[in-house]
N, C-alpha and C positions, 0 to 999 in steps of 0.2 A: 870139684869140691862140693860138698853138701852143705846146705844152710841149716844151722841149728835153729830149731823152732821152739818157741815158748810152749810149755813152762820148763824147758831144760834148765837145770840149775846153773850151768856155765854162764848163762846170760845175766845172772845176778852177782857175778864175781867182778871185783875190781881188778883191772889189768895191770901187769907189771910194765915198767918202762922198757923200751927197746934199746938195744945197744946201737947207738947212732953209727952209721957206716957199716953195719953188719950186711955183708953181701947177700945173705939169704933173704933179706927183706925184699930185694928186687924181684926174685922169683915169686915170693908170697904175694906181693902187690900185683904182679901180672896175673896170677891165678885168681886173686880176689876180684880184679877188674873184669876178667872173663866171666866169672860167676855172676857178678853184679849185672853185666849187660845181658847175659843169658836169661836172667830173671826179671829184666826190665826195671832194675833199680837205679837210683841216682847216687846211692852211697852204700857202703858195706864196711862194717867194722870187723876187725880180726876175731873177736869173740863169737861173731855170727857164723864163723867157719871153724870154731873150736880152738882158736889160738888166743891165749890170754896175754896179748901184747897190746901196748898203747899205739895202735896204728889203724887207720882206715883209708879207704880209697873213695873218691867221689868224682862225679862228672855231671854237673847240673846244666851244661850247655848242650843238651841233647837235641835242641831244636836246630842247631847248626848242621846236624847230620854227620858231624865228624866226632869220632871218639877221641877224647883227650882227658883221660883220667889223671887225677892228681893224688899222689900218696902223701898222707899226713902222718909223720912219725912223731911220737910224743907231743901231740898237739895240746895247746892250752889257750883258752880264751883270755885275752888280756884286757879287753874292753868290750862293753856292749852299750848301744845307744838307741835312741828312738823309742817309739811307743811299743808297748807289748801288743803283739798281734796274735789272735787266736785263729788257727787254721787247721784243717784236717790233715793228718799225717798217716801214711801207711808205713809198713815195715816188713821187710823180707822175712823177719823172724816171727812176725805176728800176722800171718796171711789171712786174707778175707775180710779185714776190717779197716776202717779209717776212723781215727780218733781225733777230736779237737784238742789241740795242745797250745798253750800260751807261751810265746817266746819273744825275746827282744827282736826288733826289726833289723838291727844291724849289729855285727860283731867284728872284732879284730882278733884273728887267731895267729899265734906264733907256733911254728912247727919246724921240723927238719924234713928236707926232701930225701930222696933215695940216694943222693950222693953225699949226704951228711951236711949239707948247707943249711944254715938257719934262715928261715923265711918268715914273712908276715903277709897276711892277706886281710884286706878289708872286704867284708861280704855283707850283702843285703839281699832281701827277697829269699828265693829258694836256696841260694847258696848259704845264707845265714842260718836258715832253718835246718838244712841238711847237716851243716857243721855241728850245730848244737845237738841234733838228734844222734849223730854218730859219736860225739863226745859222751853223751849219756850212756851209750853202750859200753864205752871204755870204763865208766864208773859203775857198771853193774845195774843200770837202769833201762827199762823197756818203756814202751808207750804207756803201759799200765801205771808205772810209778810216776810218769811225767804228767799224767792227766789230772784234772781237778777231781775231787772225790766222787761227785755224782757221775761225771763222764767216765771215770774208772769203772764204777759199778756197771754202767751200760756197756762199756767196752768188753768187760769180762763176760757178760751174758752173750753179747754179739759174737765174741770169739769162740765160745763153746758151740754156738750154732754153726759158725763158719767151719770149724774143724769137723763137726759132724757131717757137714755137707761136702767135705773133701777139699777144703781150701789148700792151695799150694803157694809157695813163695812167689811173689810178683803180683798176686791178686789182691786188690784193695777192697773188693766187694764180691760177695758170693751169693748167687741166687739159691735160695733153699729149694731143693729138689723135691 
């Protein structure tokens, strides 16, 4: 699978809901997870591989050394709590840059798993940030739309430089050659 890179217009489209229980989602999730790991990501949304479906995969427990991706089908945040935290985010579709993004510290997400079961997850830290980031993709938003206005301007400039320097998915900073 190839990763769709900004400014591809597919990244600005709102995704359609998945048919819960669709057996083809298992294959898609497996391929997405493989692509996510290959590019050293912690999350990957379906539009990032050219599929306009409300689905993403994530695995923020990479420090454990075990791969345990979770597929989120038709996810929605049903609650957010805690302070808003600004932290740098990278994105496989916006290679070569890290952008400061403000997000709630904790979220509760409701979604369906690959077997069609309804699930809920309470997430904090990296998991909360990742879930919110991937949900933005499903709503047609990239890092640029999620950033504060001045940070967005800087990110767009940095992105032009990163692309010119040959940035590839998985890179969160690029040295100008």
